N, C-alpha and C positions, 0 to 999 in steps of 0.2 A: 485467581486469588486477588482480592482487593486489599491493597495496603492503605493505611490511613496516613495522611500527611497534613500537617497544619500549614495553611497558606495565610500569610498576613495580608489582609486587605482592609480597605476602609469599611466602617460600619454599615454604610449604605449599600454595600455589595452583598447580594443574596447568594448563598452557597449554591443553591439549585440553579440559579440563573447563570452563575459562573460555569458550573459543570455543563449546562446546556450550550453555552458558547463554545467551550472546549470540544464538546461532542460534535457540534456543527463544523468546527475547524477540522477535526479529525476526519469526518465524513467527506468534506471537500477535498482534503489532501488525498484520501484513498481514491476518490473518484477521479481526480486528476491523473494519478499514476495508472489507474485501471484504464482510463481512456487512452493513454499513451501506449499501453499494452495492446489495446484493440487495433491500433495502427499496424503493429507487427502481425497480429493474428490475421488481419485482412490481407496484408502483403504476402504472407506465406501460407495462408489457408490452413493454419493449424494452431494448436496451443503451444505454449513455450516448451513444455516437456517433450512433445513429439518433434518439434523443430530442433531442439538441442540434440536429441538422439540422431536425427537425420544428418545434421551437420557433422557430428562427431564420427559417424559411421561412413560418411561419404568417401568414395575413392579419390575424387578430385577435390582439392581444397579450394574453397572460395573465401577470399579475404573479406569480401563484402558480407557474406553470411556470418563469418566469425565475428566481425565487428558488430553486426546486428544482434548476434546472440549475446555478446557481452553487454550491449546496451539494454537489451530486453531482460537479461538476468537482473540487472540493477533495478529496472523498473518493476519487475516482479517482486523483488525483495522489498522495495519501498512500499508498494501496494499492500503487501502482506503485513508489513510493519504498521502502517496506518490503519489497516483493518483491525489488527490486534489492539491498537491504542483506542480505537472507536469502541470495541467490545469492552475494554477495561473501564472506559469512562461511562458507558451505558450501565455497567454493573454498579458503579458508584452512584449513579443517578437513581437507580432502582432500590438501593439499600437505604 
């Protein structure tokens, strides 16, 4: 759902250009967090969901893996949040 919001900007600012800049910013942030996720994917040879399950079900507790899981979880959340923001801005640009 696209919500309408009024942004007060100078007359010389074009709405489509502003949305394009915000779209670019959201894409950059999403890619930043996604690239940080790939570090963990490479390190552990799996995606976050599989890694989390493996850590939680492990017989021997590894504090390093738990720390990585917590960090990875926050990166996953941030990546998804910026992906959602990108999609919302894209919808605004298309409407």
